[in-house]
DOLO-731381 format. One record per residue (C-alpha): residue in three letters; x, y, z. Coordinates in steps of 0.5 Angstrom, whole numbers, padded with zeros to 4 digits, always signed. Each point is the difference from the previous one (the first is absolute). Layout:
<recs>
ALAXYZ/...
</recs>
This chain:
<recs>
UNK+0019-0123-0084/UNK-0006+0005-0003/UNK-0003+0005+0006/UNK-0007+0000+0001/UNK-0004+0005+0002/UNK-0006-0001+0003/UNK-0004+0008+0002/UNK-0006-0002+0005/UNK-0005+0006-0002/UNK+0001-0003-0009/UNK+0003-0007+0001/UNK-0007-0003-0001/UNK-0004+0000-0006/UNK-0007-0004+0000/UNK-0005-0001-0005/UNK-0005-0004-0004/UNK-0001-0004-0006/UNK-0004+0001-0004/UNK-0002-0005-0007/UNK-0005+0001-0006/UNK-0001-0006-0005/UNK+0001+0003-0007/UNK+0001-0004-0007/UNK+0006-0001-0004/UNK-0003-0003-0006/UNK-0003-0007+0002/UNK+0003+0001+0007/UNK-0002+0003+0006/UNK+0006+0002+0006/UNK-0001+0004+0005/UNK+0003+0007+0000/UNK+0002+0002+0007/UNK+0002+0008+0003/UNK+0003+0002+0007/UNK-0006+0003+0004/UNK+0000+0005+0005/UNK+0007+0000+0001/UNK+0001+0003+0008/UNK+0006+0002+0003/UNK-0002-0001+0009/UNK+0006+0005+0004/UNK-0002-0003+0005/UNK-0001-0009+0002/UNK-0007+0004+0002/UNK-0003+0002-0006/UNK+0002-0008-0004/UNK-0006-0003-0003/UNK+0000-0007+0002/UNK-0006-0001-0006/UNK+0006+0001-0005/UNK+0007-0001-0003/UNK+0006+0003+0004/UNK+0009+0000-0003/UNK+0005+0003+0002/UNK+0002+0005-0006/UNK+0008+0000+0001/UNK+0006+0004-0001/UNK+0006-0002-0002/UNK+0007+0004-0001/UNK+0003-0004-0007/UNK-0008+0001-0002/UNK+0001+0009+0000/UNK+0001+0001-0007/UNK-0007-0004-0001/UNK-0003+0004+0004/UNK+0003+0007-0002/UNK-0003-0003-0007/UNK-0006-0001+0001/UNK+0000+0006+0004/UNK+0001+0003-0006/UNK-0005-0001-0004/UNK-0007+0003-0001/UNK-0004-0004+0003/UNK+0005-0006+0005/UNK-0003-0006+0002/UNK+0000-0005+0006/UNK+0000-0007-0003/UNK-0004-0005+0003/UNK+0003-0008-0002/UNK-0005-0006+0001/UNK+0002-0008-0001/UNK-0006-0002-0004/UNK-0002-0007+0002/UNK-0004-0004-0005/UNK-0006+0000+0002/UNK+0001+0008-0001/UNK-0001+0002+0007/UNK+0006+0006+0001/UNK+0006-0001+0006/UNK+0003+0007+0002/UNK+0007-0002+0000/UNK+0004+0007-0001/UNK-0001+0008+0000/UNK+0005+0005-0003/UNK+0002+0007-0004/UNK+0006-0003-0003/UNK-0003-0002-0008/UNK+0007-0004+0000/UNK-0003-0004+0005/UNK-0008+0000-0002/UNK+0003-0003-0007/UNK+0004-0004+0002/UNK-0007-0004+0003/UNK-0003+0001-0008/UNK+0002-0007-0003/UNK-0003-0005+0003/UNK-0006-0003+0005/UNK+0000+0006+0003/UNK-0005+0008-0001/UNK+0003+0007+0000/UNK-0006+0005+0003/UNK+0003+0007+0000/UNK-0004+0005+0003/UNK+0002+0008+0001/UNK+0004+0001+0006/UNK-0003+0004+0006/UNK+0004+0007+0002/UNK+0001-0002+0006/UNK+0004-0006-0003/UNK+0004+0005-0004/UNK+0002+0004+0005/UNK+0003-0006+0004/UNK+0003-0002-0006/UNK+0003+0008-0002/UNK+0002+0000+0008/UNK+0003-0007-0001/UNK+0005+0001-0006/UNK+0002+0006+0004/UNK+0002-0003+0005/UNK+0004-0005-0003/UNK+0002+0004-0006/UNK-0002-0001-0007/UNK+0003-0006-0004/UNK+0004+0001-0006/UNK+0001-0005-0005/UNK+0008+0000+0000/UNK+0003-0003-0006/UNK+0007-0002-0001/UNK+0004+0004-0006/UNK+0002-0004-0004/UNK+0007-0002-0003/UNK+0003+0003-0006/UNK-0001-0003-0007/UNK-0006-0005+0004/UNK-0005-0004-0004/UNK+0005+0003-0007/UNK+0003-0005-0005/UNK+0006-0002+0002/UNK+0005+0002-0007/UNK+0005-0004-0001/
</recs>
């Protein structure tokens, strides 16, 4: 069972969406972006006119979090379902590139935004509390993968 850790100080992300009409060849489409990323510290700071989604950390994604934090420019990923009228339905916020990549196919839009320092510190504390998740691979038996000589 995956344990969810929600830190009331940073678990809620709030943001606005902005769209820009762009021409691609003969076609017009919308280009979406995340704007005004806000990290309320308390419920009283919450802005009702913004989209709110929780950022949840899972123990089994610690390797992904470390990879993201170790990059030159850590990101938070926002996943949306694209409706037929080109409107977006917010689904999830994640700090795992693997989780975000699983939504890249199909009727989903994945946007990324530079990860704010408070979220980076929160993730470091989460990894520190639960330890690094090592990618352990079993050693192959001797001769595995070789053609047998008769």
